[in-house]
Biopython code that builds the backbone (N, CA, C, O; Angstrom):
import numpy as np
from Bio.PDB.StructureBuilder import StructureBuilder

atoms = [
    (1, "MET", "N", (-8.878, 45.873, 57.947)),
    (1, "MET", "CA", (-10.079, 46.097, 58.701)),
    (1, "MET", "C", (-11.256, 46.102, 57.744)),
    (1, "MET", "O", (-11.194, 46.703, 56.671)),
    (2, "ARG", "N", (-12.326, 45.428, 58.136)),
    (2, "ARG", "CA", (-13.506, 45.342, 57.287)),
    (2, "ARG", "C", (-14.525, 46.413, 57.610)),
    (2, "ARG", "O", (-15.089, 47.023, 56.701)),
    (3, "GLU", "N", (-14.772, 46.652, 58.883)),
    (3, "GLU", "CA", (-15.768, 47.652, 59.249)),
    (3, "GLU", "C", (-15.575, 48.096, 60.689)),
    (3, "GLU", "O", (-14.913, 47.429, 61.484)),
    (4, "ILE", "N", (-16.160, 49.221, 60.996)),
    (4, "ILE", "CA", (-16.212, 49.732, 62.363)),
    (4, "ILE", "C", (-17.684, 49.859, 62.716)),
    (4, "ILE", "O", (-18.460, 50.465, 61.977)),
    (5, "ILE", "N", (-18.063, 49.285, 63.850)),
    (5, "ILE", "CA", (-19.456, 49.355, 64.286)),
    (5, "ILE", "C", (-19.521, 50.028, 65.653)),
    (5, "ILE", "O", (-18.527, 50.092, 66.376)),
    (6, "LYS", "N", (-20.697, 50.526, 65.990)),
    (6, "LYS", "CA", (-20.891, 51.124, 67.308)),
    (6, "LYS", "C", (-20.847, 50.036, 68.372)),
    (6, "LYS", "O", (-21.147, 48.870, 68.116)),
    (7, "MET", "N", (-20.467, 50.453, 69.565)),
    (7, "MET", "CA", (-20.407, 49.535, 70.689)),
    (7, "MET", "C", (-21.781, 48.942, 70.960)),
    (7, "MET", "O", (-22.783, 49.656, 70.978)),
    (8, "MET", "N", (-21.820, 47.642, 71.168)),
    (8, "MET", "CA", (-23.065, 46.939, 71.478)),
    (8, "MET", "C", (-23.024, 46.469, 72.925)),
    (8, "MET", "O", (-21.962, 46.418, 73.547)),
    (9, "ASP", "N", (-24.195, 46.128, 73.450)),
    (9, "ASP", "CA", (-24.244, 45.534, 74.778)),
    (9, "ASP", "C", (-23.597, 44.158, 74.731)),
    (9, "ASP", "O", (-23.857, 43.370, 73.822)),
    (10, "ILE", "N", (-22.754, 43.877, 75.714)),
    (10, "ILE", "CA", (-22.094, 42.580, 75.814)),
    (10, "ILE", "C", (-22.878, 41.734, 76.810)),
    (10, "ILE", "O", (-23.128, 42.159, 77.938)),
    (11, "THR", "N", (-23.259, 40.548, 76.389)),
    (11, "THR", "CA", (-23.986, 39.619, 77.249)),
    (11, "THR", "C", (-22.989, 38.684, 77.916)),
    (11, "THR", "O", (-22.227, 37.994, 77.239)),
    (12, "GLY", "N", (-22.995, 38.664, 79.230)),
    (12, "GLY", "CA", (-22.093, 37.788, 79.964)),
    (12, "GLY", "C", (-22.424, 36.324, 79.742)),
    (12, "GLY", "O", (-23.574, 35.962, 79.493)),
    (13, "VAL", "N", (-21.401, 35.491, 79.835)),
    (13, "VAL", "CA", (-21.561, 34.051, 79.661)),
    (13, "VAL", "C", (-20.971, 33.382, 80.901)),
    (13, "VAL", "O", (-19.824, 33.652, 81.260)),
    (14, "PRO", "N", (-21.742, 32.511, 81.561)),
    (14, "PRO", "CA", (-21.216, 31.862, 82.765)),
    (14, "PRO", "C", (-20.157, 30.813, 82.440)),
    (14, "PRO", "O", (-20.148, 30.225, 81.358)),
    (15, "GLN", "N", (-19.275, 30.596, 83.398)),
    (15, "GLN", "CA", (-18.268, 29.536, 83.353)),
    (15, "GLN", "C", (-17.356, 29.612, 82.139)),
    (15, "GLN", "O", (-17.121, 28.608, 81.468)),
    (16, "VAL", "N", (-16.842, 30.807, 81.857)),
    (16, "VAL", "CA", (-15.859, 30.987, 80.788)),
    (16, "VAL", "C", (-14.585, 31.536, 81.419)),
    (16, "VAL", "O", (-14.632, 32.060, 82.532)),
    (17, "PRO", "N", (-13.457, 31.429, 80.740)),
    (17, "PRO", "CA", (-12.220, 32.004, 81.270)),
    (17, "PRO", "C", (-12.358, 33.514, 81.492)),
    (17, "PRO", "O", (-13.195, 34.170, 80.872)),
    (18, "ALA", "N", (-11.530, 34.044, 82.375)),
    (18, "ALA", "CA", (-11.615, 35.461, 82.749)),
    (18, "ALA", "C", (-11.412, 36.400, 81.565)),
    (18, "ALA", "O", (-11.938, 37.513, 81.580)),
    (19, "HIS", "N", (-10.666, 35.986, 80.540)),
    (19, "HIS", "CA", (-10.418, 36.869, 79.397)),
    (19, "HIS", "C", (-11.617, 36.970, 78.453)),
    (19, "HIS", "O", (-11.631, 37.840, 77.582)),
    (20, "VAL", "N", (-12.615, 36.110, 78.601)),
    (20, "VAL", "CA", (-13.826, 36.181, 77.777)),
    (20, "VAL", "C", (-14.819, 37.104, 78.473)),
    (20, "VAL", "O", (-15.343, 36.781, 79.539)),
    (21, "LYS", "N", (-15.071, 38.259, 77.855)),
    (21, "LYS", "CA", (-15.951, 39.252, 78.463)),
    (21, "LYS", "C", (-17.422, 38.927, 78.255)),
    (21, "LYS", "O", (-18.267, 39.369, 79.034)),
    (22, "GLY", "N", (-17.738, 38.166, 77.223)),
    (22, "GLY", "CA", (-19.118, 37.812, 76.915)),
    (22, "GLY", "C", (-19.284, 37.670, 75.422)),
    (22, "GLY", "O", (-18.323, 37.395, 74.703)),
    (23, "VAL", "N", (-20.523, 37.860, 74.949)),
    (23, "VAL", "CA", (-20.812, 37.740, 73.521)),
    (23, "VAL", "C", (-21.690, 38.900, 73.071)),
    (23, "VAL", "O", (-22.374, 39.532, 73.876)),
    (24, "ILE", "N", (-21.657, 39.169, 71.759)),
    (24, "ILE", "CA", (-22.578, 40.122, 71.144)),
    (24, "ILE", "C", (-23.296, 39.402, 70.009)),
    (24, "ILE", "O", (-22.840, 38.367, 69.522)),
    (25, "ASN", "N", (-24.422, 39.964, 69.601)),
    (25, "ASN", "CA", (-25.162, 39.443, 68.453)),
    (25, "ASN", "C", (-24.908, 40.405, 67.298)),
    (25, "ASN", "O", (-25.409, 41.529, 67.300)),
    (26, "LEU", "N", (-24.139, 39.968, 66.325)),
    (26, "LEU", "CA", (-23.805, 40.791, 65.164)),
    (26, "LEU", "C", (-24.479, 40.197, 63.937)),
    (26, "LEU", "O", (-24.029, 39.192, 63.386)),
    (27, "ARG", "N", (-25.568, 40.838, 63.520)),
    (27, "ARG", "CA", (-26.342, 40.381, 62.360)),
    (27, "ARG", "C", (-26.717, 38.901, 62.454)),
    (27, "ARG", "O", (-26.603, 38.156, 61.480)),
    (28, "GLY", "N", (-27.162, 38.492, 63.632)),
    (28, "GLY", "CA", (-27.619, 37.126, 63.824)),
    (28, "GLY", "C", (-26.538, 36.119, 64.172)),
    (28, "GLY", "O", (-26.835, 34.942, 64.378)),
    (29, "LYS", "N", (-25.288, 36.563, 64.242)),
    (29, "LYS", "CA", (-24.194, 35.670, 64.620)),
    (29, "LYS", "C", (-23.744, 36.015, 66.032)),
    (29, "LYS", "O", (-23.631, 37.189, 66.386)),
    (30, "VAL", "N", (-23.490, 34.995, 66.830)),
    (30, "VAL", "CA", (-22.987, 35.190, 68.185)),
    (30, "VAL", "C", (-21.470, 35.314, 68.097)),
    (30, "VAL", "O", (-20.781, 34.392, 67.659)),
    (31, "ILE", "N", (-20.962, 36.475, 68.524)),
    (31, "ILE", "CA", (-19.535, 36.774, 68.427)),
    (31, "ILE", "C", (-18.951, 36.888, 69.835)),
    (31, "ILE", "O", (-19.425, 37.703, 70.627)),
    (32, "PRO", "N", (-17.931, 36.086, 70.162)),
    (32, "PRO", "CA", (-17.314, 36.212, 71.487)),
    (32, "PRO", "C", (-16.480, 37.491, 71.581)),
    (32, "PRO", "O", (-15.824, 37.891, 70.619)),
    (33, "ILE", "N", (-16.516, 38.116, 72.740)),
    (33, "ILE", "CA", (-15.715, 39.310, 73.004)),
    (33, "ILE", "C", (-14.616, 38.918, 73.988)),
    (33, "ILE", "O", (-14.890, 38.463, 75.099)),
    (34, "VAL", "N", (-13.377, 39.103, 73.560)),
    (34, "VAL", "CA", (-12.222, 38.666, 74.338)),
    (34, "VAL", "C", (-11.376, 39.875, 74.711)),
    (34, "VAL", "O", (-11.131, 40.748, 73.879)),
    (35, "ASP", "N", (-10.933, 39.923, 75.960)),
    (35, "ASP", "CA", (-10.007, 40.958, 76.421)),
    (35, "ASP", "C", (-8.612, 40.536, 75.964)),
    (35, "ASP", "O", (-7.985, 39.678, 76.586)),
    (36, "LEU", "N", (-8.125, 41.143, 74.871)),
    (36, "LEU", "CA", (-6.847, 40.720, 74.287)),
    (36, "LEU", "C", (-5.666, 40.971, 75.213)),
    (36, "LEU", "O", (-4.697, 40.213, 75.194)),
    (37, "ARG", "N", (-5.731, 42.012, 76.013)),
    (37, "ARG", "CA", (-4.633, 42.276, 76.950)),
    (37, "ARG", "C", (-4.501, 41.118, 77.939)),
    (37, "ARG", "O", (-3.402, 40.623, 78.188)),
    (38, "ARG", "N", (-5.630, 40.697, 78.497)),
    (38, "ARG", "CA", (-5.612, 39.586, 79.451)),
    (38, "ARG", "C", (-5.273, 38.274, 78.740)),
    (38, "ARG", "O", (-4.515, 37.462, 79.269)),
    (39, "ARG", "N", (-5.822, 38.067, 77.562)),
    (39, "ARG", "CA", (-5.590, 36.833, 76.802)),
    (39, "ARG", "C", (-4.137, 36.716, 76.359)),
    (39, "ARG", "O", (-3.556, 35.633, 76.436)),
    (40, "SER", "N", (-3.547, 37.803, 75.902)),
    (40, "SER", "CA", (-2.172, 37.735, 75.401)),
    (40, "SER", "C", (-1.186, 37.404, 76.505)),
    (40, "SER", "O", (-0.185, 36.735, 76.248)),
    (41, "SER", "N", (-1.437, 37.849, 77.719)),
    (41, "SER", "CA", (-0.527, 37.498, 78.810)),
    (41, "SER", "C", (-0.620, 36.006, 79.110)),
    (41, "SER", "O", (0.382, 35.390, 79.474)),
    (42, "ASN", "N", (-1.808, 35.410, 78.962)),
    (42, "ASN", "CA", (-1.962, 33.962, 79.146)),
    (42, "ASN", "C", (-1.294, 33.198, 78.007)),
    (42, "ASN", "O", (-0.671, 32.163, 78.245)),
    (43, "LEU", "N", (-1.412, 33.689, 76.779)),
    (43, "LEU", "CA", (-0.840, 33.002, 75.617)),
    (43, "LEU", "C", (0.678, 32.994, 75.651)),
    (43, "LEU", "O", (1.308, 31.997, 75.299)),
    (44, "ALA", "N", (1.264, 34.103, 76.074)),
    (44, "ALA", "CA", (2.719, 34.196, 76.089)),
    (44, "ALA", "C", (3.312, 33.107, 76.978)),
    (44, "ALA", "O", (4.374, 32.561, 76.680)),
    (45, "ALA", "N", (2.625, 32.801, 78.060)),
    (45, "ALA", "CA", (3.121, 31.778, 78.972)),
    (45, "ALA", "C", (2.814, 30.367, 78.475)),
    (45, "ALA", "O", (3.559, 29.436, 78.779)),
    (46, "ALA", "N", (1.727, 30.193, 77.715)),
    (46, "ALA", "CA", (1.263, 28.854, 77.360)),
    (46, "ALA", "C", (1.729, 28.354, 75.993)),
    (46, "ALA", "O", (1.802, 27.141, 75.798)),
    (47, "ARG", "N", (2.046, 29.230, 75.042)),
    (47, "ARG", "CA", (2.339, 28.811, 73.669)),
    (47, "ARG", "C", (3.838, 28.664, 73.455)),
    (47, "ARG", "O", (4.596, 29.599, 73.713)),
    (48, "PRO", "N", (4.276, 27.490, 72.982)),
    (48, "PRO", "CA", (5.691, 27.349, 72.659)),
    (48, "PRO", "C", (6.070, 28.256, 71.488)),
    (48, "PRO", "O", (5.250, 28.470, 70.595)),
    (49, "PRO", "N", (7.277, 28.786, 71.471)),
    (49, "PRO", "CA", (7.680, 29.722, 70.408)),
    (49, "PRO", "C", (7.549, 29.156, 68.998)),
    (49, "PRO", "O", (7.345, 29.920, 68.054)),
    (50, "SER", "N", (7.659, 27.841, 68.828)),
    (50, "SER", "CA", (7.591, 27.252, 67.490)),
    (50, "SER", "C", (6.164, 26.964, 67.027)),
    (50, "SER", "O", (5.966, 26.561, 65.881)),
    (51, "ALA", "N", (5.176, 27.158, 67.881)),
    (51, "ALA", "CA", (3.783, 26.848, 67.518)),
    (51, "ALA", "C", (3.269, 27.854, 66.495)),
    (51, "ALA", "O", (3.499, 29.055, 66.636)),
    (52, "PRO", "N", (2.567, 27.364, 65.452)),
    (52, "PRO", "CA", (2.012, 28.294, 64.457)),
    (52, "PRO", "C", (0.859, 29.105, 65.040)),
    (52, "PRO", "O", (0.141, 28.642, 65.926)),
    (53, "VAL", "N", (0.699, 30.305, 64.533)),
    (53, "VAL", "CA", (-0.389, 31.171, 64.984)),
    (53, "VAL", "C", (-1.318, 31.406, 63.806)),
    (53, "VAL", "O", (-0.882, 31.871, 62.753)),
    (54, "SER", "N", (-2.583, 31.093, 63.972)),
    (54, "SER", "CA", (-3.570, 31.300, 62.923)),
    (54, "SER", "C", (-4.861, 31.753, 63.574)),
    (54, "SER", "O", (-5.603, 30.939, 64.123)),
    (55, "TRP", "N", (-5.134, 33.055, 63.517)),
    (55, "TRP", "CA", (-6.310, 33.628, 64.169)),
    (55, "TRP", "C", (-7.062, 34.509, 63.204)),
    (55, "TRP", "O", (-6.467, 35.175, 62.357)),
    (56, "PHE", "N", (-8.372, 34.510, 63.334)),
    (56, "PHE", "CA", (-9.204, 35.530, 62.712)),
    (56, "PHE", "C", (-9.696, 36.366, 63.876)),
    (56, "PHE", "O", (-10.415, 35.859, 64.737)),
    (57, "VAL", "N", (-9.329, 37.621, 63.919)),
    (57, "VAL", "CA", (-9.591, 38.448, 65.098)),
    (57, "VAL", "C", (-10.596, 39.540, 64.791)),
    (57, "VAL", "O", (-10.494, 40.229, 63.776)),
    (58, "ARG", "N", (-11.561, 39.688, 65.672)),
    (58, "ARG", "CA", (-12.441, 40.849, 65.653)),
    (58, "ARG", "C", (-11.995, 41.716, 66.811)),
    (58, "ARG", "O", (-11.903, 41.239, 67.942)),
    (59, "VAL", "N", (-11.721, 42.956, 66.553)),
    (59, "VAL", "CA", (-11.162, 43.835, 67.572)),
    (59, "VAL", "C", (-12.217, 44.802, 68.065)),
    (59, "VAL", "O", (-12.898, 45.456, 67.275)),
    (60, "LEU", "N", (-12.345, 44.887, 69.371)),
    (60, "LEU", "CA", (-13.197, 45.872, 70.016)),
    (60, "LEU", "C", (-12.262, 46.938, 70.564)),
    (60, "LEU", "O", (-11.525, 46.685, 71.517)),
    (61, "ALA", "N", (-12.284, 48.112, 69.978)),
    (61, "ALA", "CA", (-11.406, 49.194, 70.419)),
    (61, "ALA", "C", (-12.174, 50.117, 71.344)),
    (61, "ALA", "O", (-13.316, 50.486, 71.068)),
    (62, "SER", "N", (-11.545, 50.480, 72.426)),
    (62, "SER", "CA", (-12.177, 51.426, 73.340)),
    (62, "SER", "C", (-11.239, 52.605, 73.549)),
    (62, "SER", "O", (-10.043, 52.527, 73.266)),
    (63, "ASN", "N", (-11.793, 53.676, 74.038)),
    (63, "ASN", "CA", (-11.024, 54.890, 74.328)),
    (63, "ASN", "C", (-10.351, 55.485, 73.097)),
    (63, "ASN", "O", (-9.186, 55.880, 73.152)),
    (64, "LEU", "N", (-11.076, 55.548, 71.995)),
    (64, "LEU", "CA", (-10.536, 56.192, 70.800)),
    (64, "LEU", "C", (-10.522, 57.697, 71.015)),
    (64, "LEU", "O", (-11.441, 58.254, 71.615)),
    (65, "THR", "N", (-9.481, 58.349, 70.527)),
    (65, "THR", "CA", (-9.357, 59.787, 70.749)),
    (65, "THR", "C", (-9.676, 60.624, 69.524)),
    (65, "THR", "O", (-9.748, 61.848, 69.626)),
    (66, "SER", "N", (-9.870, 60.003, 68.373)),
    (66, "SER", "CA", (-10.206, 60.781, 67.185)),
    (66, "SER", "C", (-11.157, 59.987, 66.307)),
    (66, "SER", "O", (-11.325, 58.781, 66.490)),
    (67, "ARG", "N", (-11.781, 60.671, 65.348)),
    (67, "ARG", "CA", (-12.703, 60.029, 64.407)),
    (67, "ARG", "C", (-12.197, 60.234, 62.994)),
    (67, "ARG", "O", (-11.578, 61.247, 62.669)),
    (68, "TRP", "N", (-12.481, 59.239, 62.165)),
    (68, "TRP", "CA", (-12.135, 59.346, 60.755)),
    (68, "TRP", "C", (-13.399, 59.561, 59.958)),
    (68, "TRP", "O", (-14.454, 59.026, 60.302)),
    (69, "ALA", "N", (-13.305, 60.336, 58.900)),
    (69, "ALA", "CA", (-14.478, 60.613, 58.058)),
    (69, "ALA", "C", (-14.635, 59.551, 57.007)),
    (69, "ALA", "O", (-15.565, 59.611, 56.203)),
]
sb = StructureBuilder()
sb.init_structure("model")
sb.init_model(0)
sb.init_chain("A")
sb.init_seg("    ")
for serial, (resi, resn, name, xyz) in enumerate(atoms, 1):
    if name == "N":
        sb.init_residue(resn, " ", resi, " ")
    sb.init_atom(name, np.array(xyz, "f"), 0.0, 1.0, " ", f" {name:<3s}", serial, name[0])
structure = sb.get_structure()
């Protein structure tokens, strides 16, 4: 993990798949926000087991129950 940032407003994007929640502006870069739970159920059905997986993932965590110092 590189960093933890505060939740930002997510801007909706028209005509995208249901798993794409929208985008955020992170230091001038447009970052897509993806619902991994919804996306992973689609991937499990669509990706053959032998296909390579290569992702750079930014994770948006919600409902955290504790804080680290």
